[in-house]
PDB file of the backbone (N, CA, C, O) and the ligand in Angstrom, with CONECT records:
HET     ZN  A 101       1
ATOM      1  N   UNK A   1       0.849  -1.197   0.000  1.00  0.00           N
ATOM      2  CA  UNK A   1       0.000   0.000   0.000  1.00  0.00           C
ATOM      3  C   UNK A   1       0.882   1.244   0.000  1.00  0.00           C
ATOM      4  O   UNK A   1       1.996   1.195   0.521  1.00  0.00           O
ATOM      5  N   UNK A   2       0.433   2.321  -0.550  1.00  0.00           N
ATOM      6  CA  UNK A   2       1.259   3.530  -0.612  1.00  0.00           C
ATOM      7  C   UNK A   2       1.406   4.210   0.744  1.00  0.00           C
ATOM      8  O   UNK A   2       0.557   4.087   1.627  1.00  0.00           O
ATOM      9  N   UNK A   3       2.497   4.920   0.872  1.00  0.00           N
ATOM     10  CA  UNK A   3       2.792   5.684   2.081  1.00  0.00           C
ATOM     11  C   UNK A   3       2.471   7.144   1.829  1.00  0.00           C
ATOM     12  O   UNK A   3       2.875   7.710   0.813  1.00  0.00           O
ATOM     13  N   UNK A   4       1.742   7.755   2.756  1.00  0.00           N
ATOM     14  CA  UNK A   4       1.370   9.168   2.627  1.00  0.00           C
ATOM     15  C   UNK A   4       2.031   9.958   3.748  1.00  0.00           C
ATOM     16  O   UNK A   4       2.282   9.434   4.833  1.00  0.00           O
ATOM     17  N   UNK A   5       2.309  11.225   3.468  1.00  0.00           N
ATOM     18  CA  UNK A   5       2.912  12.078   4.481  1.00  0.00           C
ATOM     19  C   UNK A   5       1.826  12.916   5.138  1.00  0.00           C
ATOM     20  O   UNK A   5       1.019  13.562   4.469  1.00  0.00           O
ATOM     21  N   UNK A   6       1.827  12.886   6.463  1.00  0.00           N
ATOM     22  CA  UNK A   6       0.926  13.730   7.243  1.00  0.00           C
ATOM     23  C   UNK A   6       1.774  14.698   8.053  1.00  0.00           C
ATOM     24  O   UNK A   6       2.926  14.413   8.379  1.00  0.00           O
ATOM     25  N   UNK A   7       1.185  15.848   8.373  1.00  0.00           N
ATOM     26  CA  UNK A   7       1.950  16.871   9.092  1.00  0.00           C
ATOM     27  C   UNK A   7       1.174  17.297  10.336  1.00  0.00           C
ATOM     28  O   UNK A   7       0.069  17.833  10.254  1.00  0.00           O
ATOM     29  N   UNK A   8       1.780  17.046  11.472  1.00  0.00           N
ATOM     30  CA  UNK A   8       1.197  17.478  12.744  1.00  0.00           C
ATOM     31  C   UNK A   8       1.723  18.870  13.056  1.00  0.00           C
ATOM     32  O   UNK A   8       2.884  19.178  12.790  1.00  0.00           O
ATOM     33  N   UNK A   9       0.857  19.713  13.624  1.00  0.00           N
ATOM     34  CA  UNK A   9       1.277  21.094  13.892  1.00  0.00           C
ATOM     35  C   UNK A   9       2.326  21.155  14.994  1.00  0.00           C
ATOM     36  O   UNK A   9       3.098  22.112  15.048  1.00  0.00           O
ATOM     37  N   UNK A  10       2.372  20.162  15.871  1.00  0.00           N
ATOM     38  CA  UNK A  10       3.350  20.206  16.961  1.00  0.00           C
ATOM     39  C   UNK A  10       4.482  19.208  16.768  1.00  0.00           C
ATOM     40  O   UNK A  10       5.608  19.484  17.183  1.00  0.00           O
ATOM     41  N   UNK A  11       4.226  18.063  16.155  1.00  0.00           N
ATOM     42  CA  UNK A  11       5.272  17.033  16.025  1.00  0.00           C
ATOM     43  C   UNK A  11       5.984  17.100  14.676  1.00  0.00           C
ATOM     44  O   UNK A  11       7.097  16.589  14.549  1.00  0.00           O
ATOM     45  N   UNK A  12       5.375  17.713  13.678  1.00  0.00           N
ATOM     46  CA  UNK A  12       5.993  17.751  12.372  1.00  0.00           C
ATOM     47  C   UNK A  12       5.484  16.635  11.474  1.00  0.00           C
ATOM     48  O   UNK A  12       4.468  16.008  11.772  1.00  0.00           O
ATOM     49  N   UNK A  13       6.185  16.386  10.377  1.00  0.00           N
ATOM     50  CA  UNK A  13       5.685  15.391   9.422  1.00  0.00           C
ATOM     51  C   UNK A  13       5.941  13.966   9.890  1.00  0.00           C
ATOM     52  O   UNK A  13       6.914  13.686  10.591  1.00  0.00           O
ATOM     53  N   UNK A  14       5.051  13.082   9.489  1.00  0.00           N
ATOM     54  CA  UNK A  14       5.248  11.647   9.718  1.00  0.00           C
ATOM     55  C   UNK A  14       4.553  10.906   8.587  1.00  0.00           C
ATOM     56  O   UNK A  14       3.723  11.471   7.876  1.00  0.00           O
ATOM     57  N   UNK A  15       4.892   9.668   8.435  1.00  0.00           N
ATOM     58  CA  UNK A  15       4.353   8.856   7.356  1.00  0.00           C
ATOM     59  C   UNK A  15       3.320   7.881   7.903  1.00  0.00           C
ATOM     60  O   UNK A  15       3.435   7.386   9.025  1.00  0.00           O
ATOM     61  N   UNK A  16       2.323   7.622   7.094  1.00  0.00           N
ATOM     62  CA  UNK A  16       1.318   6.625   7.439  1.00  0.00           C
ATOM     63  C   UNK A  16       0.923   5.893   6.163  1.00  0.00           C
ATOM     64  O   UNK A  16       0.958   6.453   5.067  1.00  0.00           O
ATOM     65  N   UNK A  17       0.554   4.650   6.327  1.00  0.00           N
ATOM     66  CA  UNK A  17       0.209   3.806   5.191  1.00  0.00           C
ATOM     67  C   UNK A  17      -1.301   3.650   5.137  1.00  0.00           C
ATOM     68  O   UNK A  17      -1.931   3.229   6.108  1.00  0.00           O
ATOM     69  N   UNK A  18      -1.874   3.995   3.990  1.00  0.00           N
ATOM     70  CA  UNK A  18      -3.299   3.810   3.743  1.00  0.00           C
ATOM     71  C   UNK A  18      -3.459   3.261   2.346  1.00  0.00           C
ATOM     72  O   UNK A  18      -2.582   3.425   1.497  1.00  0.00           O
ATOM     73  N   UNK A  19      -4.569   2.615   2.112  1.00  0.00           N
ATOM     74  CA  UNK A  19      -4.868   2.260   0.736  1.00  0.00           C
ATOM     75  C   UNK A  19      -5.308   3.527   0.005  1.00  0.00           C
ATOM     76  O   UNK A  19      -5.780   4.478   0.628  1.00  0.00           O
ATOM     77  N   UNK A  20      -5.151   3.534  -1.313  1.00  0.00           N
ATOM     78  CA  UNK A  20      -5.488   4.732  -2.082  1.00  0.00           C
ATOM     79  C   UNK A  20      -6.965   5.087  -1.926  1.00  0.00           C
ATOM     80  O   UNK A  20      -7.330   6.260  -1.998  1.00  0.00           O
ATOM     81  N   UNK A  21      -7.818   4.077  -1.713  1.00  0.00           N
ATOM     82  CA  UNK A  21      -9.248   4.327  -1.611  1.00  0.00           C
ATOM     83  C   UNK A  21      -9.606   4.925  -0.260  1.00  0.00           C
ATOM     84  O   UNK A  21     -10.555   5.703  -0.158  1.00  0.00           O
ATOM     85  N   UNK A  22      -8.848   4.567   0.791  1.00  0.00           N
ATOM     86  CA  UNK A  22      -9.256   4.918   2.149  1.00  0.00           C
ATOM     87  C   UNK A  22      -8.413   6.024   2.766  1.00  0.00           C
ATOM     88  O   UNK A  22      -8.570   6.316   3.952  1.00  0.00           O
ATOM     89  N   UNK A  23      -7.520   6.651   1.997  1.00  0.00           N
ATOM     90  CA  UNK A  23      -6.641   7.645   2.628  1.00  0.00           C
ATOM     91  C   UNK A  23      -7.466   8.857   3.068  1.00  0.00           C
ATOM     92  O   UNK A  23      -8.176   9.438   2.248  1.00  0.00           O
ATOM     93  N   UNK A  24      -7.389   9.250   4.342  1.00  0.00           N
ATOM     94  CA  UNK A  24      -8.170  10.393   4.828  1.00  0.00           C
ATOM     95  C   UNK A  24      -7.429  11.704   4.608  1.00  0.00           C
ATOM     96  O   UNK A  24      -6.226  11.716   4.345  1.00  0.00           O
ATOM     97  N   UNK A  25      -8.157  12.801   4.717  1.00  0.00           N
ATOM     98  CA  UNK A  25      -7.540  14.130   4.631  1.00  0.00           C
ATOM     99  C   UNK A  25      -6.754  14.447   5.891  1.00  0.00           C
ATOM    100  O   UNK A  25      -5.794  15.216   5.846  1.00  0.00           O
ATOM    101  N   UNK A  26      -7.150  13.867   7.007  1.00  0.00           N
ATOM    102  CA  UNK A  26      -6.453  14.088   8.277  1.00  0.00           C
ATOM    103  C   UNK A  26      -6.535  12.806   9.088  1.00  0.00           C
ATOM    104  O   UNK A  26      -7.505  12.054   8.991  1.00  0.00           O
ATOM    105  N   UNK A  27      -5.518  12.570   9.878  1.00  0.00           N
ATOM    106  CA  UNK A  27      -5.492  11.389  10.732  1.00  0.00           C
ATOM    107  C   UNK A  27      -4.927  11.819  12.080  1.00  0.00           C
ATOM    108  O   UNK A  27      -4.113  12.741  12.132  1.00  0.00           O
ATOM    109  N   UNK A  28      -5.333  11.180  13.165  1.00  0.00           N
ATOM    110  CA  UNK A  28      -4.787  11.587  14.463  1.00  0.00           C
ATOM    111  C   UNK A  28      -3.312  11.252  14.581  1.00  0.00           C
ATOM    112  O   UNK A  28      -2.880  10.160  14.210  1.00  0.00           O
ATOM    113  N   UNK A  29      -2.542  12.198  15.098  1.00  0.00           N
ATOM    114  CA  UNK A  29      -1.113  11.995  15.330  1.00  0.00           C
ATOM    115  C   UNK A  29      -0.941  11.181  16.608  1.00  0.00           C
ATOM    116  O   UNK A  29      -1.900  10.958  17.347  1.00  0.00           O
ATOM    117  N   UNK A  30       0.297  10.736  16.865  1.00  0.00           N
ATOM    118  CA  UNK A  30       0.539   9.975  18.087  1.00  0.00           C
ATOM    119  C   UNK A  30       0.390  10.849  19.329  1.00  0.00           C
ATOM    120  O   UNK A  30       0.231  10.330  20.434  1.00  0.00           O
ATOM    121  N   UNK A  31       0.440  12.183  19.158  1.00  0.00           N
ATOM    122  CA  UNK A  31       0.245  13.075  20.299  1.00  0.00           C
ATOM    123  C   UNK A  31      -1.234  13.364  20.522  1.00  0.00           C
ATOM    124  O   UNK A  31      -1.600  13.946  21.544  1.00  0.00           O
ATOM    125  N   UNK A  32      -2.079  12.972  19.594  1.00  0.00           N
ATOM    126  CA  UNK A  32      -3.508  13.142  19.791  1.00  0.00           C
ATOM    127  C   UNK A  32      -4.133  14.225  18.943  1.00  0.00           C
ATOM    128  O   UNK A  32      -5.339  14.190  18.697  1.00  0.00           O
ATOM    129  N   UNK A  33      -3.343  15.192  18.485  1.00  0.00           N
ATOM    130  CA  UNK A  33      -3.915  16.262  17.680  1.00  0.00           C
ATOM    131  C   UNK A  33      -4.031  15.792  16.231  1.00  0.00           C
ATOM    132  O   UNK A  33      -3.263  14.936  15.792  1.00  0.00           O
ATOM    133  N   UNK A  34      -4.983  16.345  15.493  1.00  0.00           N
ATOM    134  CA  UNK A  34      -5.156  15.919  14.110  1.00  0.00           C
ATOM    135  C   UNK A  34      -4.014  16.396  13.225  1.00  0.00           C
ATOM    136  O   UNK A  34      -3.509  17.506  13.391  1.00  0.00           O
ATOM    137  N   UNK A  35      -3.618  15.561  12.297  1.00  0.00           N
ATOM    138  CA  UNK A  35      -2.552  15.898  11.359  1.00  0.00           C
ATOM    139  C   UNK A  35      -3.119  15.851   9.952  1.00  0.00           C
ATOM    140  O   UNK A  35      -3.743  14.871   9.545  1.00  0.00           O
ATOM    141  N   UNK A  36      -2.887  16.940   9.213  1.00  0.00           N
ATOM    142  CA  UNK A  36      -3.407  17.012   7.853  1.00  0.00           C
ATOM    143  C   UNK A  36      -2.472  16.295   6.896  1.00  0.00           C
ATOM    144  O   UNK A  36      -1.257  16.251   7.092  1.00  0.00           O
ATOM    145  N   UNK A  37      -3.076  15.731   5.846  1.00  0.00           N
ATOM    146  CA  UNK A  37      -2.287  15.047   4.830  1.00  0.00           C
ATOM    147  C   UNK A  37      -1.556  16.080   3.978  1.00  0.00           C
ATOM    148  O   UNK A  37      -2.152  17.060   3.531  1.00  0.00           O
ATOM    149  N   UNK A  38      -0.274  15.857   3.760  1.00  0.00           N
ATOM    150  CA  UNK A  38       0.505  16.736   2.910  1.00  0.00           C
ATOM    151  C   UNK A  38       0.216  16.452   1.457  1.00  0.00           C
ATOM    152  O   UNK A  38      -0.280  15.380   1.111  1.00  0.00           O
ATOM    153  N   UNK A  39       0.525  17.410   0.606  1.00  0.00           N
ATOM    154  CA  UNK A  39       0.317  17.228  -0.832  1.00  0.00           C
ATOM    155  C   UNK A  39       1.588  16.641  -1.415  1.00  0.00           C
ATOM    156  O   UNK A  39       2.484  17.362  -1.853  1.00  0.00           O
ATOM    157  N   UNK A  40       1.645  15.345  -1.412  1.00  0.00           N
ATOM    158  CA  UNK A  40       2.783  14.630  -1.982  1.00  0.00           C
ATOM    159  C   UNK A  40       2.241  13.482  -2.813  1.00  0.00           C
ATOM    160  O   UNK A  40       1.096  13.057  -2.657  1.00  0.00           O
ATOM    161  N   UNK A  41       3.083  13.000  -3.690  1.00  0.00           N
ATOM    162  CA  UNK A  41       2.709  11.810  -4.446  1.00  0.00           C
ATOM    163  C   UNK A  41       2.816  10.609  -3.512  1.00  0.00           C
ATOM    164  O   UNK A  41       3.743  10.538  -2.705  1.00  0.00           O
ATOM    165  N   UNK A  42       1.891   9.675  -3.608  1.00  0.00           N
ATOM    166  CA  UNK A  42       2.012   8.488  -2.767  1.00  0.00           C
ATOM    167  C   UNK A  42       3.260   7.702  -3.141  1.00  0.00           C
ATOM    168  O   UNK A  42       3.543   7.485  -4.319  1.00  0.00           O
ATOM    169  N   UNK A  43       3.990   7.287  -2.141  1.00  0.00           N
ATOM    170  CA  UNK A  43       5.203   6.513  -2.388  1.00  0.00           C
ATOM    171  C   UNK A  43       4.815   5.044  -2.455  1.00  0.00           C
ATOM    172  O   UNK A  43       4.387   4.443  -1.469  1.00  0.00           O
ATOM    173  N   UNK A  44       4.975   4.492  -3.636  1.00  0.00           N
ATOM    174  CA  UNK A  44       4.589   3.103  -3.859  1.00  0.00           C
ATOM    175  C   UNK A  44       5.799   2.214  -3.663  1.00  0.00           C
ATOM    176  O   UNK A  44       6.905   2.546  -4.088  1.00  0.00           O
ATOM    177  N   UNK A  45       5.582   1.095  -3.023  1.00  0.00           N
ATOM    178  CA  UNK A  45       6.653   0.132  -2.847  1.00  0.00           C
ATOM    179  C   UNK A  45       7.641   0.577  -1.800  1.00  0.00           C
ATOM    180  O   UNK A  45       7.513   1.664  -1.236  1.00  0.00           O
ATOM    181  N   UNK A  46       8.614  -0.246  -1.539  1.00  0.00           N
ATOM    182  CA  UNK A  46       9.586   0.052  -0.491  1.00  0.00           C
ATOM    183  C   UNK A  46      11.003   0.080  -1.029  1.00  0.00           C
ATOM    184  O   UNK A  46      11.942   0.146  -0.236  1.00  0.00           O
ATOM    185  N   UNK A  47      11.200   0.033  -2.307  1.00  0.00           N
ATOM    186  CA  UNK A  47      12.541   0.042  -2.864  1.00  0.00           C
ATOM    187  C   UNK A  47      13.103  -1.336  -3.069  1.00  0.00           C
ATOM    188  O   UNK A  47      14.247  -1.480  -3.501  1.00  0.00           O
ATOM    189  N   UNK A  48      12.332  -2.348  -2.769  1.00  0.00           N
ATOM    190  CA  UNK A  48      12.842  -3.710  -2.891  1.00  0.00           C
ATOM    191  C   UNK A  48      12.412  -4.354  -4.203  1.00  0.00           C
ATOM    192  O   UNK A  48      13.034  -5.315  -4.655  1.00  0.00           O
ATOM    193  N   UNK A  49      11.362  -3.837  -4.810  1.00  0.00           N
ATOM    194  CA  UNK A  49      10.865  -4.482  -6.015  1.00  0.00           C
ATOM    195  C   UNK A  49      11.749  -4.128  -7.206  1.00  0.00           C
ATOM    196  O   UNK A  49      12.512  -3.163  -7.160  1.00  0.00           O
ATOM    197  N   UNK A  50      11.641  -4.907  -8.255  1.00  0.00           N
ATOM    198  CA  UNK A  50      12.442  -4.656  -9.443  1.00  0.00           C
ATOM    199  C   UNK A  50      12.122  -3.322 -10.075  1.00  0.00           C
ATOM    200  O   UNK A  50      13.008  -2.643 -10.593  1.00  0.00           O
ATOM    201  N   UNK A  51      10.842  -2.941 -10.032  1.00  0.00           N
ATOM    202  CA  UNK A  51      10.453  -1.663 -10.625  1.00  0.00           C
ATOM    203  C   UNK A  51      11.071  -0.504  -9.853  1.00  0.00           C
ATOM    204  O   UNK A  51      11.522   0.470 -10.456  1.00  0.00           O
ATOM    205  N   UNK A  52      11.094  -0.599  -8.532  1.00  0.00           N
ATOM    206  CA  UNK A  52      11.678   0.486  -7.740  1.00  0.00           C
ATOM    207  C   UNK A  52      13.186   0.547  -7.951  1.00  0.00           C
ATOM    208  O   UNK A  52      13.760   1.635  -7.991  1.00  0.00           O
ATOM    209  N   UNK A  53      13.838  -0.613  -8.087  1.00  0.00           N
ATOM    210  CA  UNK A  53      15.277  -0.622  -8.351  1.00  0.00           C
ATOM    211  C   UNK A  53      15.577   0.051  -9.682  1.00  0.00           C
ATOM    212  O   UNK A  53      16.541   0.807  -9.805  1.00  0.00           O
ATOM    213  N   UNK A  54      14.733  -0.234 -10.687  1.00  0.00           N
ATOM    214  CA  UNK A  54      14.930   0.383 -11.998  1.00  0.00           C
ATOM    215  C   UNK A  54      14.736   1.894 -11.909  1.00  0.00           C
ATOM    216  O   UNK A  54      15.501   2.655 -12.503  1.00  0.00           O
ATOM    217  N   UNK A  55      13.711   2.332 -11.167  1.00  0.00           N
ATOM    218  CA  UNK A  55      13.484   3.764 -11.017  1.00  0.00           C
ATOM    219  C   UNK A  55      14.662   4.419 -10.312  1.00  0.00           C
ATOM    220  O   UNK A  55      15.099   5.502 -10.703  1.00  0.00           O
ATOM    221  N   UNK A  56      15.178   3.766  -9.270  1.00  0.00           N
ATOM    222  CA  UNK A  56      16.312   4.333  -8.547  1.00  0.00           C
ATOM    223  C   UNK A  56      17.540   4.392  -9.443  1.00  0.00           C
ATOM    224  O   UNK A  56      18.268   5.385  -9.428  1.00  0.00           O
ATOM    225  N   UNK A  57      17.779   3.344 -10.222  1.00  0.00           N
ATOM    226  CA  UNK A  57      18.948   3.335 -11.100  1.00  0.00           C
ATOM    227  C   UNK A  57      18.824   4.411 -12.176  1.00  0.00           C
ATOM    228  O   UNK A  57      19.808   5.062 -12.526  1.00  0.00           O
ATOM    229  N   UNK A  58      17.619   4.593 -12.694  1.00  0.00           N
ATOM    230  CA  UNK A  58      17.402   5.617 -13.708  1.00  0.00           C
ATOM    231  C   UNK A  58      17.625   7.002 -13.133  1.00  0.00           C
ATOM    232  O   UNK A  58      18.240   7.858 -13.768  1.00  0.00           O
ATOM    233  N   UNK A  59      17.122   7.217 -11.924  1.00  0.00           N
ATOM    234  CA  UNK A  59      17.305   8.501 -11.259  1.00  0.00           C
ATOM    235  C   UNK A  59      18.787   8.759 -10.980  1.00  0.00           C
ATOM    236  O   UNK A  59      19.260   9.886 -11.124  1.00  0.00           O
ATOM    237  N   UNK A  60      19.507   7.726 -10.585  1.00  0.00           N
ATOM    238  CA  UNK A  60      20.923   7.885 -10.249  1.00  0.00           C
ATOM    239  C   UNK A  60      21.740   8.236 -11.493  1.00  0.00           C
ATOM    240  O   UNK A  60      22.620   9.095 -11.431  1.00  0.00           O
ATOM    241  N   UNK A  61      21.459   7.582 -12.618  1.00  0.00           N
ATOM    242  CA  UNK A  61      22.254   7.853 -13.808  1.00  0.00           C
ATOM    243  C   UNK A  61      21.884   9.182 -14.440  1.00  0.00           C
ATOM    244  O   UNK A  61      22.656   9.712 -15.238  1.00  0.00           O
ATOM    245  N   UNK A  62      20.721   9.737 -14.106  1.00  0.00           N
ATOM    246  CA  UNK A  62      20.349  11.038 -14.654  1.00  0.00           C
ATOM    247  C   UNK A  62      21.262  12.126 -14.123  1.00  0.00           C
ATOM    248  O   UNK A  62      21.573  13.082 -14.835  1.00  0.00           O
ATOM    249  N   UNK A  63      21.695  11.988 -12.869  1.00  0.00           N
ATOM    250  CA  UNK A  63      22.556  12.998 -12.273  1.00  0.00           C
ATOM    251  C   UNK A  63      24.026  12.621 -12.363  1.00  0.00           C
ATOM    252  O   UNK A  63      24.887  13.492 -12.485  1.00  0.00           O
ATOM    253  N   UNK A  64      24.316  11.335 -12.303  1.00  0.00           N
ATOM    254  CA  UNK A  64      25.704  10.878 -12.288  1.00  0.00           C
ATOM    255  C   UNK A  64      25.800   9.663 -13.206  1.00  0.00           C
ATOM    256  O   UNK A  64      25.649   8.531 -12.745  1.00  0.00           O
ATOM    257  N   UNK A  65      26.049   9.878 -14.496  1.00  0.00           N
ATOM    258  CA  UNK A  65      26.049   8.747 -15.415  1.00  0.00           C
ATOM    259  C   UNK A  65      27.142   7.739 -15.090  1.00  0.00           C
ATOM    260  O   UNK A  65      28.237   8.089 -14.649  1.00  0.00           O
ATOM    261  N   UNK A  66      26.812   6.502 -15.318  1.00  0.00           N
ATOM    262  CA  UNK A  66      27.797   5.453 -15.113  1.00  0.00           C
ATOM    263  C   UNK A  66      28.805   5.493 -16.267  1.00  0.00           C
ATOM    264  O   UNK A  66      28.416   5.488 -17.435  1.00  0.00           O
ATOM    265  N   UNK A  67      30.089   5.533 -15.939  1.00  0.00           N
ATOM    266  CA  UNK A  67      31.145   5.617 -16.940  1.00  0.00           C
ATOM    267  C   UNK A  67      31.920   4.315 -16.906  1.00  0.00           C
ATOM    268  O   UNK A  67      32.327   3.847 -15.843  1.00  0.00           O
ATOM    269  N   UNK A  68      32.122   3.728 -18.094  1.00  0.00           N
ATOM    270  CA  UNK A  68      32.905   2.500 -18.168  1.00  0.00           C
ATOM    271  C   UNK A  68      34.323   2.860 -18.589  1.00  0.00           C
ATOM    272  O   UNK A  68      34.525   3.820 -19.331  1.00  0.00           O
ATOM    273  N   UNK A  69      35.302   2.097 -18.121  1.00  0.00           N
ATOM    274  CA  UNK A  69      36.701   2.368 -18.431  1.00  0.00           C
ATOM    275  C   UNK A  69      37.147   1.641 -19.690  1.00  0.00           C
ATOM    276  O   UNK A  69      38.151   2.016 -20.295  1.00  0.00           O
ATOM    277  N   UNK A  70      36.424   0.619 -20.089  1.00  0.00           N
ATOM    278  CA  UNK A  70      36.799  -0.139 -21.282  1.00  0.00           C
ATOM    279  C   UNK A  70      35.534  -0.680 -21.930  1.00  0.00           C
ATOM    280  O   UNK A  70      34.527  -0.898 -21.255  1.00  0.00           O
ATOM    281  N   UNK A  71      35.588  -0.897 -23.245  1.00  0.00           N
ATOM    282  CA  UNK A  71      34.410  -1.481 -23.880  1.00  0.00           C
ATOM    283  C   UNK A  71      34.142  -2.878 -23.340  1.00  0.00           C
ATOM    284  O   UNK A  71      35.056  -3.638 -23.020  1.00  0.00           O
ATOM    285  N   UNK A  72      32.874  -3.180 -23.254  1.00  0.00           N
ATOM    286  CA  UNK A  72      32.507  -4.488 -22.728  1.00  0.00           C
ATOM    287  C   UNK A  72      31.917  -5.330 -23.841  1.00  0.00           C
ATOM    288  O   UNK A  72      31.350  -4.802 -24.797  1.00  0.00           O
ATOM    289  N   UNK A  73      32.049  -6.624 -23.716  1.00  0.00           N
ATOM    290  CA  UNK A  73      31.431  -7.549 -24.643  1.00  0.00           C
ATOM    291  C   UNK A  73      32.109  -7.562 -25.998  1.00  0.00           C
ATOM    292  O   UNK A  73      33.182  -6.988 -26.184  1.00  0.00           O
ATOM    293  N   UNK A  74      31.468  -8.223 -26.930  1.00  0.00           N
ATOM    294  CA  UNK A  74      32.012  -8.351 -28.275  1.00  0.00           C
ATOM    295  C   UNK A  74      31.647  -7.146 -29.117  1.00  0.00           C
ATOM    296  O   UNK A  74      30.621  -6.506 -28.888  1.00  0.00           O
ATOM    297  N   UNK A  75      32.476  -6.841 -30.077  1.00  0.00           N
ATOM    298  CA  UNK A  75      32.180  -5.756 -30.996  1.00  0.00           C
ATOM    299  C   UNK A  75      31.276  -6.274 -32.104  1.00  0.00           C
ATOM    300  O   UNK A  75      31.090  -7.480 -32.261  1.00  0.00           O
ATOM    301  N   UNK A  76      30.723  -5.353 -32.863  1.00  0.00           N
ATOM    302  CA  UNK A  76      29.851  -5.742 -33.953  1.00  0.00           C
ATOM    303  C   UNK A  76      30.621  -6.550 -34.990  1.00  0.00           C
ATOM    304  O   UNK A  76      31.763  -6.213 -35.302  1.00  0.00           O
ATOM    305  N   UNK A  77      30.033  -7.586 -35.518  1.00  0.00           N
ATOM    306  CA  UNK A  77      30.680  -8.402 -36.522  1.00  0.00           C
ATOM    307  C   UNK A  77      31.475  -9.537 -35.917  1.00  0.00           C
ATOM    308  O   UNK A  77      31.644 -10.577 -36.553  1.00  0.00           O
ATOM    309  N   UNK A  78      31.955  -9.365 -34.731  1.00  0.00           N
ATOM    310  CA  UNK A  78      32.631 -10.428 -34.024  1.00  0.00           C
ATOM    311  C   UNK A  78      34.014 -10.749 -34.540  1.00  0.00           C
ATOM    312  O   UNK A  78      34.672 -11.613 -33.960  1.00  0.00           O
ATOM    313  N   UNK A  79      34.499 -10.117 -35.585  1.00  0.00           N
ATOM    314  CA  UNK A  79      35.806 -10.471 -36.143  1.00  0.00           C
ATOM    315  C   UNK A  79      36.920  -9.597 -35.634  1.00  0.00           C
ATOM    316  O   UNK A  79      38.079  -9.803 -35.993  1.00  0.00           O
ATOM    317  N   UNK A  80      36.601  -8.633 -34.810  1.00  0.00           N
ATOM    318  CA  UNK A  80      37.651  -7.767 -34.296  1.00  0.00           C
ATOM    319  C   UNK A  80      38.103  -6.737 -35.301  1.00  0.00           C
ATOM    320  O   UNK A  80      39.122  -6.084 -35.079  1.00  0.00           O
ATOM    321  N   UNK A  81      37.393  -6.563 -36.397  1.00  0.00           N
ATOM    322  CA  UNK A  81      37.717  -5.520 -37.351  1.00  0.00           C
ATOM    323  C   UNK A  81      38.443  -6.040 -38.584  1.00  0.00           C
ATOM    324  O   UNK A  81      38.055  -5.688 -39.698  1.00  0.00           O
ATOM    325  N   UNK A  82      39.466  -6.852 -38.438  1.00  0.00           N
ATOM    326  CA  UNK A  82      40.244  -7.334 -39.584  1.00  0.00           C
ATOM    327  C   UNK A  82      39.506  -8.480 -40.272  1.00  0.00           C
ATOM    328  O   UNK A  82      38.910  -9.325 -39.604  1.00  0.00           O
ATOM    329  N   UNK A  83      39.542  -8.512 -41.610  1.00  0.00           N
ATOM    330  CA  UNK A  83      38.888  -9.624 -42.296  1.00  0.00           C
ATOM    331  C   UNK A  83      39.624 -10.933 -42.025  1.00  0.00           C
ATOM    332  O   UNK A  83      40.849 -10.974 -41.917  1.00  0.00           O
ATOM    333  N   UNK A  84      38.850 -11.979 -41.921  1.00  0.00           N
ATOM    334  CA  UNK A  84      39.463 -13.252 -41.563  1.00  0.00           C
ATOM    335  C   UNK A  84      39.568 -14.197 -42.761  1.00  0.00           C
ATOM    336  O   UNK A  84      40.126 -15.289 -42.652  1.00  0.00           O
ATOM    337  N   UNK A  85      39.023 -13.766 -43.911  1.00  0.00           N
ATOM    338  CA  UNK A  85      39.101 -14.632 -45.085  1.00  0.00           C
ATOM    339  C   UNK A  85      40.534 -14.629 -45.616  1.00  0.00           C
ATOM    340  O   UNK A  85      41.062 -13.553 -45.898  1.00  0.00           O
ATOM    341  N   UNK A  86      41.194 -15.795 -45.765  1.00  0.00           N
ATOM    342  CA  UNK A  86      42.589 -15.828 -46.210  1.00  0.00           C
ATOM    343  C   UNK A  86      42.774 -15.297 -47.635  1.00  0.00           C
ATOM    344  O   UNK A  86      43.867 -14.854 -47.990  1.00  0.00           O
ATOM    345  N   UNK A  87      41.711 -15.335 -48.458  1.00  0.00           N
ATOM    346  CA  UNK A  87      41.862 -14.822 -49.830  1.00  0.00           C
ATOM    347  C   UNK A  87      42.021 -13.303 -49.852  1.00  0.00           C
ATOM    348  O   UNK A  87      42.502 -12.743 -50.838  1.00  0.00           O
ATOM    349  N   UNK A  88      41.619 -12.634 -48.767  1.00  0.00           N
ATOM    350  CA  UNK A  88      41.788 -11.176 -48.705  1.00  0.00           C
ATOM    351  C   UNK A  88      43.254 -10.792 -48.666  1.00  0.00           C
ATOM    352  O   UNK A  88      43.608  -9.674 -49.041  1.00  0.00           O
ATOM    353  N   UNK A  89      44.125 -11.710 -48.212  1.00  0.00           N
ATOM    354  CA  UNK A  89      45.555 -11.413 -48.140  1.00  0.00           C
ATOM    355  C   UNK A  89      46.157 -11.211 -49.534  1.00  0.00           C
ATOM    356  O   UNK A  89      47.173 -10.533 -49.686  1.00  0.00           O
ATOM    357  N   UNK A  90      45.520 -11.806 -50.550  1.00  0.00           N
ATOM    358  CA  UNK A  90      46.038 -11.692 -51.910  1.00  0.00           C
ATOM    359  C   UNK A  90      45.581 -10.432 -52.631  1.00  0.00           C
ATOM    360  O   UNK A  90      46.015 -10.176 -53.754  1.00  0.00           O
ATOM    361  N   UNK A  91      44.709  -9.638 -52.005  1.00  0.00           N
ATOM    362  CA  UNK A  91      44.243  -8.433 -52.643  1.00  0.00           C
ATOM    363  C   UNK A  91      45.339  -7.374 -52.660  1.00  0.00           C
ATOM    364  O   UNK A  91      46.181  -7.353 -51.762  1.00  0.00           O
ATOM    365  N   UNK A  92      45.346  -6.500 -53.657  1.00  0.00           N
ATOM    366  CA  UNK A  92      46.375  -5.455 -53.717  1.00  0.00           C
ATOM    367  C   UNK A  92      46.225  -4.474 -52.561  1.00  0.00           C
ATOM    368  O   UNK A  92      45.113  -4.129 -52.160  1.00  0.00           O
ATOM    369  N   UNK A  93      47.363  -4.031 -52.036  1.00  0.00           N
ATOM    370  CA  UNK A  93      47.373  -3.076 -50.934  1.00  0.00           C
ATOM    371  C   UNK A  93      47.524  -1.668 -51.484  1.00  0.00           C
ATOM    372  O   UNK A  93      48.163  -1.486 -52.520  1.00  0.00           O
ATOM    373  N   UNK A  94      46.970  -0.693 -50.840  1.00  0.00           N
ATOM    374  CA  UNK A  94      47.125   0.687 -51.329  1.00  0.00           C
ATOM    375  C   UNK A  94      48.550   1.198 -51.120  1.00  0.00           C
ATOM    376  O   UNK A  94      48.856   2.337 -51.473  1.00  0.00           O
TER     377      UNK A  94
HETATM  378 ZN    ZN A 101       1.607  15.304  16.843  1.00  0.00          ZN2+
END
């Protein structure tokens, strides 16, 4: 279920979990006074799911791109650039 932020006038903000259908505009704080719901997007998931990991990774690379020090994997064509056909050796060189 999503987590919503509520703000108590004396204790400050705190989080509470409600279903999207049942989230109230205000909920009682642990001190007893009513706390109004803040205007925030509901936080879905806890960061453990694959979707949240992907969102976190996307957010991280937006500010600090991952830089590789060397090319990884095979190159296109798989031959390493030079032709491997032995008949090419007989072709005239420039
Ligand atoms: Zn309070």
